[in-house]
N, C-alpha and C positions, 0 to 999 in steps of 0.2 A: 881947265880940265886936265887932269893927270893922264900922262901917256899910258897906254894899254900895252903890257908886255905878256906874251904868251909863250910858255915853255913847258916841255915835259920833264924837265929836271927833276921835279919832286913827284911825278906821277900825273895821272889824268882822271877826269870824270867823263864818263861817257853817258848820254842821255838818249833815249830811243822812245818815240812815240808810237804806240801800237794801237791798231784799229779793233781787233777782236781778240780778246775783250779789250775795250778802250781803256788804256793805262799808260803811264810813263814808267819806263825802266830805267833805273839809274845804277851804274856801276862805278866803284872808286878803284883805281888801279895804281899800284906803286910804281916807283921809278924802274924796277926790275921787271915789270910786266905782270906782277902777280895781283889776283883779285884780292882786295882788302875787305870791301863790303858791297852790298847791293841792296837795293829797295825797290818795291813796285808800289806806285800810287794809283789806286783806281780812279778813273775819270768818267765812268758810264753815266753818272748822275748829271754830268754837265750837258750831255747830249739832249736833255730835255729842256734845256734854258734857251732864252732868246740869245740871239747871236752877240749883241753887246755885253750882256751879262756874262756869257760863256767866255769871252776873252778876258774879262776881269778875273774870273775864277781860275783860269789857267796861270795867269800872271802871279796870282796868289799862291798857287801850287809851286811855281818856281822859286818864289821867295822863300817857301818853306825848306827847300833844298838847299839854298845858298846862304842863308842867314842863320 
């Protein structure tokens, strides 16, 4: 397995899970601390799913962000 290295040298990505309304908020910040972009992904439809299915759908949403 490759070693994991974390650095703010090139900027950061912030992810926040919010309850009302249920959504993910994602912000991309450059190395100088300035906002580059932001995105909001609605998750309200996941609340109606069974627990196991819900977790799979959340993982799928995170993959959309990072891939």
